[in-house]
N, C-alpha and C positions, 0 to 999 in steps of 0.2 A: 611450485606449483605444477600441476599437470599441465602439459602442452594442449591436450585435446580436453573436452568436455569429459566429466564421469559419470556414469550413472550407478546407483546403488539400488539394487530391487532386491524382492522376496525378504523384505524387512516389516517389523511391526514398528511402524515410526510414531511415536510420541511427540509431535510438533510443539505442543505445549501453545499452539496458536488456535485461539478458541473460534476463529473463522474457518479453521481447516485443521482440526484437532488429530485426526489419524489418517494416516497414509501410508502406502507399501513400496513406494519408491521414489527417489530424489534424484535430479540432476545437478550437477555443480559445474560452474564455469567461473573461470578467473577468480577463483577463491571463493564464490559466494553462492548460495543456493539460487538456482535458476527457476527451476519448478519442482513442486512437492504435491504428490498426487498418487493417481493409480499408475500402475506399470506402463498402460497404454498411452496415457498422457505425458509421461516423462519420455518414453521412447519416440513418440511424434515429434516431441519438443526438440530432441537431440538425438537424430537417426545415426549418427556416425560417432557417437560416444564409447569410449571403454565402458566395460561392463564389470561391475564386482556383486556378487551374490552374497547376500547378508546371511543366508541359509535358515531364514526364519527368525532371526534374532530380534530381540527390542533394541532400537535404535532410539537415541536421545540426544538432546542438545548437548554438547560439552558443559561439563560443570564447570562452575565459577567458584572460586573460594573467596569470600568477602573480606575475610582477614587471615592471613597468615604471614611467615616469615621466611619466605621462597629466597631471599637474597643472602640473609645471614645464614640459613639453613643450609644453602648451598655450598657456601665456603667451608663448611664443616662436616658434610654428609658424608663423606667418604671415610672419616675417622671415626664414625659411631656405629656401635653395636645398638640394633635395635631390639627392644621387647615389646614393641607393639603388638597387641595382640595374641601374644604367647599366651598358652593357657595354664600353664604350671611354672611355679618356681623353679621346680626340679629341670624341667626344659631350659628354662632361662639360665639355669647355674650351669648346666652342661655347655650352652653356648658360650658362657663367659669363659669357661676353662678352656675351651678350644680356641678362643681369640687369644687368651693371655699365650698360649704356645706359638700361636702366629706373629705377635706383635714383638719386635725387635727393640731393644733398649736405643734411645731413651723414650720412647712412645709412650703413650698411655693408651690404656683400653677405656674408652667412654662409652657409657649407657646413658642416652639422654631421653628425657621427655615423656611421650605418650603412652605412659603404661600406670598401672596402679597395682598395690596389693591386691585390690578386691578383683581383679580378674583372675588373679592365679586361684588354682584348685586349693592351695594351701592358707589363702587369704592372708599372707603376710609378705614382707620385704626380707630379703637375706639378712642376716645378722655381721656385725663387723668381723667377727671371727670366721664366720663361713667365707667371707671375701677374701681374707686374709690365708685361709685354707687354700683358695683356689688360686690365689696370686700372691707368692711370698716376695716377690721381686720386681714384679711389673707394676706401676702405679695403675689404680683402677679408681675411676670417678663414676660413681652412679647419681645421676639428677633425678630425683622424684619428683615430677611435676614441677612446683612452684614452692613447696615447704622444706624440702631438706636435701641434703647430699650425703652420700656415704663415700668414705674414702679409706683405702686400706692402707697399711703402714707405710708401703712405698710411696703412695701419693701424700701422705704427710710430708715426708721427708722431702719428696720433689717440689712441694709447695712452701715448704719451710715453716710449717706451724710446730710450735713447740710449746712447752708450759709456760714461756715468757710471752707468747703471743697474746695481746689484748683481743677482746672481743671487738670487732669493728661496729661502726654504727649499723644498726639494722640487722645484726644477726648475732648468733651465739655459735661458740666453738665448745661443744660439750666436752667436759672432761671428766677423768676418773677421779677416785679417792685422793690421788697424789697430786691432782693438777694437770696430769698430761692428757692432751687431746685424745678422744677415744676414736675419732675418726667420723663422727656425727655433725653435720653443720646444720643449724636450724635456721631459717628466715624467719625473722621477727623484728619489725613488722615488714619489711620487704625482702625481695630476692638478692639485694647488692652483694651479699656475701658469697651466695652461691655462683652467680656471673662472674664476678671478681675471680674467685677460687679456680672457677674453669678457665678464664681466660689466661690464668698462669701456664696451663700447658702448651706444649709444642704446638704450632700451626702448621698449615699445609703452603708449601711454596706455590706461586701464582700458577704455574703449569698444572699441578693438581687442584687447585682451586678451580681451574676452568673445568677440568674433567669430573670434579665432585658436584659443580653445579649443574652439568649436562646430565648426570647419572640422576639427582635428585629431580630435575623436571621430568625425566623419562619415567622415573617412578610415580610421579604425579600424573604423567600420562596413562600409566597402566591401570590406574584407578578410575580414569574417565575425566580428568581434569584438564582443562584447555585454557583458563584464565585464572588469574590470582589477582587479588589486590593486597600488595605488600605493606604492612603496617609499621614498617621501620624496626625498631626495637633498640635496646642497650645494647652498646658497644658496636653499633652501626651506623658509623659517621658520614655524611654527606658531603663531598662527592668521593672521598677516598674508598669507602668500601663499596663502591658501586662500579669501580673500574672494570671487575671482572664480569659482572652481567652487561656491562655495556659493550665490554670486546666481544662476547658472545653475540650480543643483539648485532654489532657491526658485521660479524662474520657469519650471520644468517642462522645461528645455531641456537636461537632461543625455541624450546618447543611448546613454551606456555605463554601465552599474553599476559605481561606485566603491567600493572598500575602500580605507582608507588607513592606513598606518603611519607614526608620528611618528619623524623622522630628527634625532638631536640635533645641535646646530650650533655648540658651544662646546667645544674641546677644555678638559679639566681641568674644567670645569663641567657634565659629563653627568649628575649626580646631580641638581644644580639643576633642569636640564632636566624630567627624568623626575619628580622630586619634585613639580615644579609641574603638570605634565600628569597625573598620576594623580588629581589633585585637581579639574582642568578637565573631562575625558573619560573615558569608559569603554569598554572593548571591546564593539563591538556596538551601541553608541548610534547611532541614525541609522534609516534606513528600507532596503528592499531595494534603493535606487537609491544611496545614499550613506551609508555608514557607517564607522565607526572599527573599527580591526584590530589595534590594539596598538602595540608598539614595533619600531624598527629601520629599515632594515637596518644603520645605523650604531648601536652601541650605546655603545662607547667609542671614541676615536680611537686610542689604543693598541693595538687590536684589528682595525684597517684595513689588512689587506695589500692587495697591489698587483696588479693585473690585467693587468699590459702584459708579455706573454710575449718581448717584446723586451729587456727587462731582467731582471737576476737576481733570484730570489726574496728579498725582504726579511726580516730576521728581525725578529718583533715585540720590543719594548723589553722588559727585566726584569721592568718592573713592570705588566705588561698584566693579569695575574691580580688584582693589588690595586685595580687600576681596574675591573675587571670584576664582581667579585664583589659589592659592594654595589648594583650597578644590577641585576643577575640577582637577587638577594634581594628588592630592592624589586618588582621586577616579578612574582617568585613570589609574594609574600605579597598583592599586589594582584590576583593571577589575571590578570595580563595576557599574551597570547602575545606572542612576539618573532621576531625574524628577524635574523640575522648576516651579515653580508657574509663570506665566507670562502673564498679561491682555493686556499690550500694546506693540505695535510694537517697541517702543522706548526702552523698556527693553529688549525686543528679540534681537534687532540690538545689544546692548552693550554686552548681555551674548555671542551672537555668535563671537563676537570679540575676547572674551576669549577662547571660545571653538576653534576657529580656530588657535589661538596662541598656545595652548595646543598639538594641532592636529599634527602641525608640529614638535614636539619633542616626542610626544607618540600617534600614531595612534589610532583613536577611533572607527575603524572599528573593528565590532563585539561586540562592546557595545551598549546594547539598551537604549539609552538614549533618552529623550524626553520633550518637553514643554506640560504645562497643559494650558488650557484655550485658549491663543492666538486669543483672540476677535478682535484685530485691526491690525492682522500681515499682512505685505505687501507679495507682490508677490516677491519681490527680497529676503526677510528673508525667504520664503518657499523654494525657488531654494538653498538658503544656507544651509537650514537644509537637503533637498534632498541630497547635495553634500557632507555633512558630515554623513550620514547614521542614522539620528535622525528621531524621530517621533512626532506626535502631537495627545494628547488626549483632544479632545474637551467636554465640561460640558455644560448642558441646563440652563446656568444662563440667558442667553438672554430670556428665555421663562417666566422668572419672572423680567427682567429688560429692556425688550425691549421697553416698554414705555419711561422709564427714560432715555435710550441711545438715542431714537429717539429725545426727547425733548431737549437733549443737544446737538447733534451732527447733526441731521436731519435724514429725513427718506432715503435719498440717501446714506448716510453712513451706516446706518443700515442694508441696503440689503446685505451686505457681511460682516456682525459682527457675527460670524467669518467666513471666506471666505471657506467654507467646500469644496464646488465643486472643486476650485482652487487647495486646499490641495489634494484632491483624484486625481487631474489630474497630480499633480507633482510626483505621484509615490510613495509617501512616506506612511508608516504605519498611519493610522487614526482611532482612536478609540473613543469610546463614554462612557460616565459615567455620574454621577448626582452631585458630590460634596457635597452630603447629610451627616449631617443632618442639619447643619445651615444656609448654602448658598442657598440651594435648596431643592426641594423634593427629596426622595430617590426613588419615584415611576419610574421605568424605563419605563414605558409607558408615562409619560409626555415628556420624552427624545425622545422616537420614534416617537410620534405625532409632537413634534416640528422638530425634523428632515424631516418628510414626509410633511407636512402641512405648515410648516414656520411660524406658529402662536404663540403667547405667549399664557398663560393661561388665560390672560384677553380678548383673541380674537382678538388682532391686528394682521394682517399678515404682517410680517416684510422683507420676504424673496421672492423674485419673483422665477420663476420656475427655472431658472437657477441655483440658489442656494440651492435648495431642493433635497432631494434623494429620490429614488424609496423605497417602502416597503421591497423590499428584500434587498437594499444595507444598509439600516438603519438597518435591523435585522443582517446582516452580521457584522456592526460596533458593535453590542452588542453582538456578540458571537465570531466567532473564529477570527475576525480582531482584538479584544482584547487580543489574547492570546499572540500577539507580544510584549505586554507590560509588560507582566509577564515572558517572555522567555521560554512559554509553546506550541509553535506552534506545531501543530500535535498531541498534547496530549488530547485536548477538544475543546469544540466549534463548533462540527459537529456530526450529527446523522451518523457514519461512523464506519464500523469494524476495532476495535482495540482500539478506543478512548474512554475514560471515559464516563459512560452512566449516563451522566448528561441531564435531560430533563424536559420539561415542557408542560402540555397538557392544553391547553386554553379554557377559557370560552366562547369565541367566534372566528371566523376566523379572525385572523389578516390581512389577504390578501383580504378579503371581506367586512368587516364593514364598514360603512361610515367613512370617516376621523375623524371625532367630536367623535367617539366611540371608536377610539383607546386608547384614555387616560383611558377609564374604564375597558379594559380588567385586566384579573387576572387570576391565574393559577388555575385549579380545582386539579391538580394532578403533583406534584414536585418530582424528583427523584435525589438523589445523587449517582453516583456509583449505578445504581440500586436498592438502596434502598429508599423507601417512606420516603421523610421529610416533605410533607405536602399534604394534602387532603381535600376537601369540596364535599358537597353532595354526590352523591354516592359513592365518593372515601374518604369520612371521617373516616371510619372504619379501613382503611388501615395507617391512619397518626399515627406516634407514639405519646403517651401521652406527653403533655406539663403542667407542673404545673400549678396552677393560677397564676396570675400575682403577684408579691410582692412589696410593701405592699399592703394590701387589698383596701387601699384608692388609688390606683394608676389609673391615667386616663385611663391606658391601660384596666384595669379591667372594667371600665364603657363605654368607648367608642370605644377601639381597636386603630388602627393605622391610616392609611391614610382612608380619607372619602370614603364610599363606595355608589354608586347611589342609590342602593335598599335599605339603611339601615332604613331609614323611615317605609318602608312598612315592612321590617323584625321584626322592633320592634314591631309595631303595631298587626302584626300577632301574634307575642308571647304573648301580651298584653291580647288578646282575647280568647287566648287558642287555636289558630287554626294554628300551626307552620308548618303542612302540606300544601304544594299548593294545592289549589282549583282547580281542573281539568275541572270546569264547567265554572268558570267565571274568572280565571287567578289570583284570591285572590290579587286582587288590592285595599287595604285598602285606600292608597293614593288617589285613584280616588274616593271612596266611600266618605271619608270625604270631598272631595271638592264639592259634591252634596248639593241640597237643602233638601234633606230627613235627618230627624234627626239621625245621625249615629256618631255624634261627642263624645258620650260616647259609646266606643266599649264593656263597661261591661253591658250595658242595652240591648234592644231588639235585635239588629243584632249581637251583640257580644255573646248574648245567642243563637244564632242559631249555633254559633261554626265558622262562617265565614262572616265577615261583607263585602266582596265584593257582597253578595246578593243584596245589596242595589243599585249597580251599574247599 
């Protein structure tokens, strides 16, 4: 924390405080906002403060992701090549080939999660033959959302899948005419085969996991995120898999605030898990940086419906209610908040039957329980949630699967999947998140763009205006409205005197950029409790040091994280020795290379000038 007060001035501040909606300056003291108002008011309140010029940029509260997997994601982040936001398959495969060259045996190249074929100009995924050609000897594992994995021949050898390997429950090993695995794994009706296969790969040692988690958190900071609710996840056991994040917390190295939910790991042994956990930990235990948040998103395995719209809706087993009821009773008796993964209205309907039954004996009033996802929820069940005092956390899975949903169920059904406007109208808490890193991108601006535009990452507009929200409402859903889901209402999420000084200074103005540019926004300065955790450009000198990504072959070391629109220009600038922007011609190397003048080799004539944009 800064030793003295800090003033940020010359800013366009969206406070999200209805009593004081706009401001131009803010004073910070002891990790909290002290005064929010005019520059004069702020200077009078703290005349001896350090000062920071916001340069007229938009300042917003730090973003809060109500559903992500930062703990598990951090353990693996440095091993993963990201195709999040990459605009073409051609560029994605170029990245893959480069990473194959960088990766030493016996390591794998992993491409995980937040991309879809719909984002690519080619509108397709790579073929197995293309992956084998790019990597004849290095294992390659490509996880596409929640529906399939693509493995090259080397990866099949590494995991030991052969003609004699049976299909595991819940998945298919696709085979050729002779019965040999092709390299395609299909999740049906769940992703166990995908995650179990991925778990066969090498893991990072603890020292590298610490580094990896720091890099993942810093990546979130660069997108303006200051808080997350970790939804647990498969192959994330408590307390063993929490040791890395807890060490970072003990060492003061968390750069996002984490509220974590506990996710059961053992089918038919869920009660044993929760019975033990209610004795080990209680909701709210911890501090403002790291705290327990209750149960879920898995409560019982029999209630886990499937979120892959390429596959038909699965029916939950007849015994779901009998499995779920004792868990809900246990949680209600101990006043534990919970969350339940539920894609389909049919699942929600049956779960609500259980909740209403328990509520008659143990009132749920005051317990912040909620459903995640809820894509096809009916108006009736929204009203039942409202009557019981629950909430709904939506994620931008439809931004990645909207085309698939439309193909299966039709454009009319997609118009209210999920029915966000109806949820809001019911008066229940509605928050937003990503469900990253395996099911969608961790980039909050993809979610904000989806909420505002109603478009998928492939450009398909699936929602009419009636099911979209304003830019302000979307931002509220990503800030203070998410605090209900971690039982922290009034503590953060607004730029308001007394709240935690978590904020993001944006690369462009969220409220005025064209709709299609929202997805490209970043943070140039991110603060957690008034302390800088990320800085770019003029603010980079303020950012704390971050050790290089480990190991040195990490894709993060070579490509970073989420795709950046200006990445190519920046790399070309670096290559020609002109890393500073050209004030005369805008330093547009990409444009220069697209012209007919001979500029393809930036090390020759134009590069020798120190600025290839002279060719434009």
